[in-house]
C-alpha positions as a Markdown table, in Angstrom:
| # | Residue | x | y | z |
|---|---|---|---|---|
| 1 | Arg | 70.5 | 152.9 | 132.8 |
| 2 | Asn | 73.3 | 150.2 | 133.1 |
| 3 | Tyr | 73.1 | 148.8 | 129.6 |
| 4 | Pro | 76.5 | 147.0 | 129.7 |
| 5 | Ser | 75.0 | 144.7 | 132.4 |
| 6 | Thr | 72.9 | 143.1 | 129.6 |
| 7 | Phe | 76.0 | 142.2 | 127.7 |
| 8 | Val | 77.5 | 140.8 | 130.9 |
| 9 | His | 74.4 | 138.7 | 131.5 |
| 10 | Val | 74.4 | 137.3 | 128.0 |
| 11 | Ala | 78.1 | 136.5 | 128.2 |
| 12 | Lys | 77.8 | 134.7 | 131.5 |
| 13 | Gln | 74.9 | 132.6 | 130.2 |
| 14 | Leu | 77.0 | 131.6 | 127.2 |
| 15 | Glu | 80.0 | 130.8 | 129.5 |
| 16 | Glu | 77.9 | 128.6 | 131.7 |
| 17 | Gln | 77.1 | 126.6 | 128.6 |
| 18 | Gly | 80.8 | 126.1 | 127.9 |
| 19 | Cys | 81.3 | 128.9 | 125.3 |
| 20 | Asn | 84.3 | 131.1 | 125.2 |
| 21 | Cys | 83.3 | 134.8 | 124.8 |
| 22 | Phe | 85.6 | 137.5 | 123.5 |
| 23 | Pro | 85.6 | 139.7 | 125.5 |
| 24 | Asn | 84.5 | 137.6 | 128.4 |
| 25 | Ser | 81.9 | 138.5 | 131.0 |
| 26 | Phe | 84.5 | 140.0 | 133.4 |
| 27 | Glu | 86.1 | 142.1 | 130.6 |
| 28 | Ile | 82.8 | 143.4 | 129.5 |
| 29 | Asn | 82.4 | 145.0 | 133.0 |
| 30 | Phe | 85.2 | 147.3 | 132.1 |
| 31 | Leu | 83.4 | 148.5 | 128.9 |
| 32 | Glu | 81.5 | 151.7 | 129.5 |
| 33 | Asn | 81.2 | 151.1 | 133.3 |
| 34 | Lys | 83.5 | 153.7 | 134.8 |
| 35 | Lys | 82.4 | 152.9 | 138.4 |
| 36 | Phe | 83.5 | 149.3 | 138.1 |
| 37 | Met | 86.6 | 150.2 | 136.2 |
| 38 | His | 87.9 | 152.7 | 138.8 |
| 39 | Ser | 87.1 | 150.3 | 141.6 |
| 40 | Gln | 89.3 | 147.7 | 139.9 |
| 41 | Phe | 92.0 | 150.3 | 139.3 |
| 42 | Ser | 92.0 | 151.0 | 143.1 |
| 43 | Ile | 92.0 | 147.4 | 144.1 |
| 44 | Lys | 94.8 | 146.5 | 141.7 |
| 45 | Asn | 96.8 | 149.7 | 142.2 |
| 46 | Thr | 96.6 | 150.7 | 138.6 |
| 47 | Pro | 97.9 | 154.2 | 138.0 |
| 48 | His | 95.0 | 156.6 | 137.3 |
| 49 | Pro | 94.0 | 160.1 | 138.0 |
| 50 | Gln | 92.5 | 160.7 | 141.5 |
| 51 | Thr | 88.9 | 159.7 | 141.1 |
| 52 | Phe | 85.9 | 160.3 | 143.4 |
| 53 | Val | 83.0 | 157.9 | 143.0 |
| 54 | Leu | 80.0 | 159.1 | 145.1 |
| 55 | Ser | 76.3 | 158.5 | 145.3 |
| 56 | Ser | 73.9 | 161.3 | 144.4 |
| 57 | Val | 70.8 | 159.6 | 145.8 |
| 58 | Ser | 71.3 | 156.8 | 148.3 |
| 59 | Ile | 70.8 | 157.7 | 151.9 |
| 60 | His | 72.4 | 154.3 | 152.9 |
| 61 | Asn | 75.7 | 155.0 | 151.2 |
| 62 | Asn | 78.3 | 156.6 | 153.5 |
| 63 | Gln | 79.6 | 158.5 | 150.4 |
| 64 | Val | 76.4 | 160.4 | 149.6 |
| 65 | Phe | 77.4 | 163.5 | 147.8 |
| 66 | Asn | 76.9 | 166.7 | 149.7 |
| 67 | Pro | 78.6 | 169.8 | 148.2 |
| 68 | Asn | 78.6 | 171.5 | 151.7 |
| 69 | Asn | 80.4 | 168.6 | 153.4 |
| 70 | Lys | 83.9 | 169.8 | 154.0 |
| 71 | Ile | 85.1 | 166.2 | 154.4 |
| 72 | Glu | 84.2 | 165.5 | 150.8 |
| 73 | Lys | 85.8 | 168.7 | 149.5 |
| 74 | Met | 87.2 | 168.0 | 146.1 |
| 75 | Pro | 89.9 | 170.1 | 144.4 |
| 76 | Phe | 88.8 | 172.1 | 141.4 |
| 77 | Pro | 89.0 | 172.0 | 138.4 |
| 78 | Leu | 87.4 | 168.5 | 138.1 |
| 79 | Leu | 86.1 | 166.4 | 135.3 |
| 80 | Trp | 82.7 | 164.9 | 135.6 |
| 81 | Lys | 82.2 | 161.6 | 133.7 |
| 82 | Gly | 79.0 | 159.7 | 133.2 |
| 83 | Glu | 79.1 | 156.2 | 134.6 |
| 84 | His | 78.2 | 154.5 | 131.4 |
| 85 | Ser | 79.5 | 157.0 | 128.8 |
| 86 | Ser | 81.9 | 156.4 | 125.9 |
| 87 | Gly | 83.3 | 158.4 | 123.0 |
| 88 | Ser | 83.7 | 161.5 | 125.3 |
| 89 | Gln | 80.0 | 161.7 | 125.9 |
| 90 | Asp | 78.9 | 162.8 | 129.3 |
| 91 | Ile | 82.1 | 164.5 | 130.2 |
| 92 | Glu | 82.3 | 168.1 | 131.5 |
| 93 | Leu | 85.0 | 170.3 | 132.9 |
| 94 | Leu | 83.9 | 171.8 | 136.2 |
| 95 | Lys | 86.0 | 174.9 | 137.0 |
| 96 | Asp | 84.5 | 175.6 | 140.3 |
| 97 | Glu | 81.6 | 175.0 | 142.8 |
| 98 | Thr | 79.2 | 177.0 | 140.6 |
| 99 | Asp | 79.8 | 174.7 | 137.6 |
| 100 | Leu | 79.2 | 171.7 | 139.9 |
| 101 | Ala | 76.0 | 173.2 | 141.3 |
| 102 | Asn | 74.7 | 173.9 | 137.8 |
| 103 | Leu | 75.5 | 170.3 | 136.8 |
| 104 | Leu | 73.7 | 168.9 | 139.8 |
| 105 | Glu | 70.7 | 171.1 | 139.2 |
| 106 | Thr | 70.2 | 170.0 | 135.6 |
| 107 | Pro | 66.7 | 168.5 | 135.3 |
| 108 | Asp | 66.7 | 164.7 | 136.1 |
| 109 | Phe | 70.5 | 164.7 | 136.5 |
| 110 | Lys | 70.4 | 162.8 | 139.8 |
| 111 | Val | 67.8 | 160.4 | 138.5 |
| 112 | Lys | 70.0 | 159.6 | 135.4 |
| 113 | Asn | 73.2 | 159.6 | 137.4 |
| 114 | Pro | 72.9 | 157.8 | 140.8 |
| 115 | Ser | 76.6 | 157.5 | 140.8 |
| 116 | Leu | 78.8 | 160.6 | 140.4 |
| 117 | Ile | 82.3 | 160.2 | 139.0 |
| 118 | Phe | 84.6 | 163.2 | 139.5 |
| 119 | Gln | 88.2 | 163.0 | 138.4 |
| 120 | Glu | 91.4 | 165.0 | 138.8 |
| 121 | Phe | 91.9 | 167.3 | 135.9 |
| 122 | Phe | 95.0 | 167.3 | 133.8 |
| 123 | Asp | 95.4 | 170.1 | 131.3 |
| 124 | Ile | 96.8 | 167.9 | 128.5 |
| 125 | Arg | 96.5 | 168.1 | 124.7 |
| 126 | Arg | 97.0 | 164.5 | 123.8 |
| 127 | Asp | 96.5 | 161.0 | 125.1 |
| 128 | Leu | 97.7 | 157.6 | 123.9 |
| 129 | Arg | 95.2 | 154.9 | 122.9 |
| 130 | Val | 96.7 | 151.5 | 123.5 |
| 131 | Val | 95.1 | 148.1 | 122.5 |
| 132 | Val | 96.6 | 145.0 | 124.1 |
| 133 | Ile | 95.7 | 141.4 | 123.2 |
| 134 | Gly | 97.4 | 138.7 | 125.3 |
| 135 | Glu | 101.0 | 139.8 | 125.7 |
| 136 | Glu | 101.2 | 142.1 | 122.7 |
| 137 | Val | 100.4 | 145.7 | 122.0 |
| 138 | Val | 98.5 | 145.3 | 118.7 |
| 139 | Leu | 97.6 | 149.0 | 118.2 |
| 140 | Cys | 98.9 | 152.3 | 119.6 |
| 141 | Phe | 98.3 | 155.9 | 118.5 |
| 142 | Trp | 98.2 | 159.4 | 119.8 |
| 143 | Arg | 94.9 | 161.4 | 119.8 |
| 144 | Ile | 95.9 | 165.1 | 119.6 |
| 145 | Asn | 93.8 | 168.1 | 120.4 |
| 146 | Pro | 95.2 | 170.9 | 118.1 |
| 147 | Arg | 93.4 | 173.7 | 120.0 |
| 148 | Lys | 94.9 | 175.9 | 122.7 |
| 149 | Asn | 92.1 | 175.1 | 125.1 |
| 150 | Trp | 91.5 | 171.7 | 126.7 |
| 151 | Ala | 88.9 | 169.5 | 125.1 |
| 152 | Pro | 88.2 | 165.7 | 125.1 |
| 153 | Thr | 90.5 | 164.0 | 122.5 |
| 154 | Ala | 87.7 | 162.2 | 120.7 |
| 155 | Ser | 87.7 | 162.9 | 117.0 |
| 156 | Lys | 84.3 | 164.5 | 117.1 |
| 157 | Phe | 86.0 | 167.3 | 118.9 |
| 158 | Gly | 88.4 | 167.9 | 116.1 |
| 159 | Ser | 91.3 | 165.8 | 117.4 |
| 160 | Thr | 93.8 | 164.2 | 115.0 |
| 161 | Ile | 95.5 | 160.8 | 115.0 |
| 162 | Ser | 99.3 | 160.3 | 114.9 |
| 163 | Phe | 101.3 | 157.1 | 114.8 |
| 164 | Glu | 104.6 | 158.9 | 115.2 |
| 165 | Asn | 106.9 | 159.0 | 118.2 |
| 166 | Leu | 105.1 | 156.3 | 120.1 |
| 167 | Pro | 106.6 | 155.4 | 123.5 |
| 168 | Thr | 107.4 | 151.8 | 122.6 |
| 169 | His | 109.6 | 151.5 | 125.6 |
| 170 | Leu | 106.5 | 151.6 | 127.7 |
| 171 | Tyr | 104.8 | 148.7 | 125.9 |
| 172 | Pro | 105.9 | 146.1 | 128.6 |
| 173 | Lys | 104.4 | 148.3 | 131.3 |
| 174 | Phe | 101.1 | 148.5 | 129.4 |
| 175 | Ile | 101.0 | 144.7 | 129.0 |
| 176 | Lys | 101.9 | 144.2 | 132.7 |
| 177 | Glu | 99.0 | 146.5 | 133.8 |
| 178 | Met | 96.6 | 144.6 | 131.5 |
| 179 | Ser | 97.7 | 141.3 | 133.1 |
| 180 | Asn | 97.5 | 142.8 | 136.6 |
| 181 | Leu | 93.8 | 143.7 | 135.9 |
| 182 | Asp | 93.2 | 140.0 | 134.8 |
| 183 | Leu | 92.3 | 141.2 | 131.3 |
| 184 | Ala | 93.2 | 139.1 | 128.2 |
| 185 | Met | 92.3 | 142.0 | 125.9 |
| 186 | Gly | 91.4 | 145.6 | 126.1 |
| 187 | Gly | 91.9 | 149.1 | 125.0 |
| 188 | Phe | 92.8 | 152.0 | 127.3 |
| 189 | Asp | 93.9 | 155.6 | 127.2 |
| 190 | Val | 97.1 | 156.8 | 128.8 |
| 191 | Ile | 97.8 | 160.3 | 129.7 |
| 192 | Phe | 101.2 | 161.8 | 130.6 |
| 193 | Glu | 101.8 | 164.8 | 132.9 |
| 194 | Asp | 102.7 | 167.8 | 130.8 |
| 195 | Asp | 102.2 | 165.6 | 127.7 |
| 196 | Asp | 105.6 | 164.1 | 128.5 |
| 197 | Pro | 105.9 | 160.3 | 128.0 |
| 198 | Glu | 108.8 | 160.3 | 130.5 |
| 199 | Lys | 106.5 | 161.5 | 133.3 |
């Protein structure tokens, strides 16, 4: 279920033997583990969409998900994201409570998803992939959804890539955020309200 933990374990074993791993065991935790990633974003005050990480099964967790609990009322539309997903797999747009109920009632859904990650929805048509190593942005490009309706920006959904009109003035901010997260390297996606890099 949590396959990145295997990579973390191997990296830690190597590090205990004096090896340098790239990425290191801490950085691997960010790869395909959205629960860990969003917890770090909150701890380090990294800008990110409002995110609800709840439990679907544990009776000992004070954030057990109950769609009838008004305290946990979340604003629709929402995105659901699988905890260990990548490449825009396990991502769904939930327009209302009916969509949410249908998702939760999918056979074995709660077994496969003990953690539920719901995220504020932004109706955008592009995002910016940024790769930082050390104190340098080594790669940056737009992923653009050419359709009128929202869809994930992964290429398998028909998105295109563009290296034009990059917001290079934001590169220092990207490097600062990476350092703030104690990461020496990493890739992340940046979204802008109304697809405007000035917002």
